C-alpha positions in Angstrom: 35.7 8.7 -4.7 38.1 6.5 -2.7 38.9 7.4 0.8 42.4 6.2 0.3 43.1 8.1 -3.0 46.0 10.6 -2.3 44.8 14.2 -2.6 41.2 13.2 -3.4 39.8 13.6 0.1 39.0 16.8 1.8 39.2 16.2 5.6 36.5 18.8 6.1 34.0 16.7 4.2 31.2 15.4 6.4 30.6 11.7 5.9 27.3 9.8 6.0 26.5 6.2 5.0 23.9 3.5 4.5 24.4 0.6 6.8 23.0 -2.9 6.2 23.4 -6.4 5.0 22.7 -6.3 2.1 23.2 -2.6 1.2 24.4 -2.9 -2.4 20.8 -2.4 -3.7 20.2 0.9 -1.8 19.7 4.0 -3.9 20.5 6.2 -0.9 24.2 7.0 -1.9 23.2 8.4 -5.3 20.2 10.3 -3.9 21.9 11.8 -0.9 25.0 12.8 -2.9 22.8 14.5 -5.5 21.0 16.4 -2.7 24.3 17.4 -1.1 25.5 18.8 -4.4 22.2 20.5 -5.0 22.5 22.5 -1.7 26.3 23.0 -2.1 27.1 21.0 1.0 30.6 19.6 1.7 29.2 16.1 2.4 29.6 12.6 1.0 27.5 9.5 1.4 29.0 6.0 1.5 27.8 2.4 1.6 28.7 0.0 4.4 27.7 -3.7 4.0 28.8 -6.2 6.5 27.1 -8.9 8.6 28.6 -7.4 11.8 26.9 -4.3 13.1 29.6 -3.8 15.7 32.3 -3.8 13.0 30.4 -1.2 11.0 29.9 1.1 14.0 33.6 0.8 14.8 34.5 1.9 11.3 31.9 4.7 11.5 33.5 6.0 14.7 37.0 5.8 13.2 35.9 7.8 10.1 34.0 10.3 12.1 30.7 9.8 10.3 28.0 12.4 11.1 25.0 10.2 10.3 23.9 6.8 9.1 20.8 5.4 7.4 20.0 2.0 8.8 18.5 -0.8 6.8 17.9 -4.6 7.2 18.8 -6.4 9.4 20.0 -3.7 11.8 17.0 -1.4 12.5 16.3 -3.1 15.8 19.7 -4.4 16.8 21.3 -1.0 16.6 19.1 0.4 19.5 21.4 -0.7 22.3 24.3 1.2 20.7 22.3 4.5 20.8 22.8 7.1 23.5 19.2 8.4 23.0 16.2 7.7 20.8 13.1 9.8 19.9 9.6 8.8 21.1 8.5 7.5 17.7 11.5 5.2 17.3 11.1 4.0 20.9 7.4 3.2 20.3 8.2 1.4 17.1 11.2 -0.4 18.5 13.3 0.3 15.4 15.3 3.2 14.0 16.4 3.9 10.4 18.2 7.1 11.1 21.1 7.8 13.4 22.7 11.3 13.9 26.2 11.1 15.3 27.9 14.0 17.1 31.0 13.2 19.1 30.2 10.2 21.3 26.4 10.7 20.9 24.3 8.6 18.7 20.7 9.8 18.4 18.2 7.4 16.8 15.1 8.3 14.8 12.5 6.5 12.7 11.4 8.2 9.5 10.0 5.0 7.9 6.6 5.5 9.5 6.2 8.9 8.0 6.9 7.5 4.6 4.1 4.9 5.1 1.5 7.1 6.9 1.4 10.1 4.5 0.6 8.2 1.2 -2.3 6.4 3.1 -3.7 9.5 4.8 -7.0 9.2 2.9 -7.6 5.6 4.1 -8.2 6.5 7.8 -10.4 4.0 9.6 -10.0 1.2 7.1 -9.1 -2.4 7.7 -5.4 -3.2 7.0 -3.0 -6.2 6.8 0.7 -5.8 7.3 2.8 -8.6 5.9 6.0 -9.2 8.0 6.9 -8.6 11.6 10.4 -7.0 11.5 11.4 -3.4 11.9 9.7 -2.1 8.8 6.5 -4.0 9.8 6.6 -2.3 13.2 6.9 1.1 11.5 4.0 0.2 9.2 1.8 -0.9 12.1 2.6 2.3 14.0 1.7 4.4 10.9 -1.6 2.6 10.3 -2.7 2.8 13.9 -2.0 6.6 13.8 -4.7 6.6 11.0 -7.1 4.7 13.2 -7.0 1.6 11.1 -7.9 -1.9 12.2 -4.6 -3.7 11.7 -3.8 -7.4 11.4 -0.2 -8.6 11.3 0.6 -11.7 9.2 4.0 -13.4 9.1 5.6 -16.7 8.1 6.8 -17.1 11.7 3.5 -16.7 13.6 5.1 -16.3 17.0 7.0 -13.2 15.8 3.7 -11.7 14.4 2.0 -12.5 17.7 4.7 -10.7 19.8 4.4 -7.6 17.5 0.7 -7.8 17.7 0.8 -7.9 21.5 3.0 -4.8 21.6 0.5 -2.8 19.5 -2.8 -4.4 20.5 -3.3 -5.9 17.0 -4.5 -9.2 15.7 -1.8 -11.5 14.3 -1.6 -14.8 12.4 0.0 -16.8 9.6 0.2 -15.6 6.0 -2.4 -18.2 5.2 -5.0 -16.1 7.1 -4.8 -13.3 4.5 -8.1 -14.2 2.7 -10.0 -14.3 6.0 -8.7 -10.9 7.0 -10.3 -9.3 3.9 -8.3 -6.0 4.1 -8.9 -2.7 2.4 -5.2 -1.9 2.6 -2.2 -4.2 2.3 1.3 -3.2 3.3 4.2 -5.6 2.3 6.9 -5.0 4.9 8.8 -8.2 4.0 11.9 -8.2 1.6 10.0 -10.7 -0.7 10.1 -9.3 -4.2 13.4 -7.3 -3.8 15.6 -7.7 -6.8 17.0 -10.1 -7.9 14.2 -12.1 -6.3 11.0 -12.5 -8.5 8.5 -13.9 -6.0 5.5 -12.2 -4.5 4.3 -12.5 -0.9 0.7 -12.9 -2.2 -0.8 -14.5 -5.3 -2.9 -12.7 -7.9 -6.1 -14.6 -7.0 -5.9 -13.3 -3.4 -6.2 -9.6 -4.5 -9.4 -7.7 -5.1 -9.9 -4.5 -7.2 -11.1 -2.6 -4.1 -7.7 -3.1 -2.3 -4.9 -0.6 -2.0 -1.5 -2.4 -2.2 1.6 -0.6 -0.7 4.8 -2.5 -1.3 7.7 -1.1 0.8 10.2 -2.8 -1.5 11.5 -0.2 -3.9 14.0 -2.2 -6.0 12.6 -2.8 -8.6 10.1 0.1 -8.7 7.4 -2.4 -9.8 7.6 -5.5 -7.8 5.8 -8.8 -8.7 3.2 -7.9 -6.0 2.6 -4.5 -7.5 2.3 -6.0 -11.0 -0.3 -8.5 -9.8 -2.1 -5.6 -8.0 -2.1 -3.4 -11.1 -3.4 -6.2 -13.3 -6.2 -6.8 -10.8 -7.2 -3.2 -10.8 -6.0 -2.3 -7.3 -4.7 1.1 -6.3 -0.9 0.6 -6.0 1.7 2.6 -4.0 5.3 1.7 -4.9 8.0 1.6 -2.3 9.7 4.5 -4.0 7.0 6.7 -2.6 7.8 5.6 0.9 11.5 5.9 0.2 11.3 9.5 -1.0 9.3 10.6 2.0 11.4 8.9 4.6 14.6 10.1 2.8 13.4 13.7 2.9 12.8 13.4 6.6 16.2 11.8 7.1 17.9 14.5 5.1 16.4 17.1 7.4 17.8 15.2 10.4 21.2 15.1 8.8 21.4 18.7 7.5 18.5 20.7 9.0 17.3 21.3 5.4 13.6 20.6 4.5 14.1 19.4 0.9 10.8 19.6 -1.1 9.4 16.1 -2.0 9.3 17.0 -5.7 13.0 17.8 -5.6 13.8 14.5 -3.8 11.7 12.6 -6.4 13.5 14.3 -9.3 16.9 13.2 -7.9 15.9 9.5 -7.5 18.3 7.3 -9.5 
């Protein structure tokens, strides 16, 4: 549906959007539009991709958007543009959900819920988070809420060290993975996102006792998850995190608690 198509647009329609660079790979527009239709809501979900966050937010204001889903690389840089932020988002230092009402922009983080809940039965274990960006911060926050011992590993060690200092975690280079000997591994880097075919870890680094959670959800089985499955690890795909965080995001946008099974059934 084109905004400029004569007669095709109902001005009463509430607009939402995914905001990122890139954003073309996101399944959010299809999922949210299916959910809006399921509940009979006069809402429509768009896709905004641009390297300039300020340009995106200007357009969002002009169109009167009611909410945005925030993806890479804006989960941290959007914070100064917010009028208020919930405690979880403030502690994580990143938001993936913004509810807009008039001049107010309220920020939330639902990513950490999508990471915590599938790992609820791993409380107290030893975990490694790969990456040190906004998604990694949400992962660390989620794992610490489960009383895990967390180590952050990243290509840029200084970034990992700074994140580790914020949360009181060990940090180091990706080469320290074998020494960390984790029970749980969370990939919070974009490595493996289609069309890329690399894995942040090699097959020989994995052990059957490990649980591998890859936050990348396009494709559903990433190179890392394929290595893990072939090794005998328990695997958790990024689609599981996506479904859970999207359900929480939909509730922020609409006030409706959509059942997880319904959200899963509407995934493209």
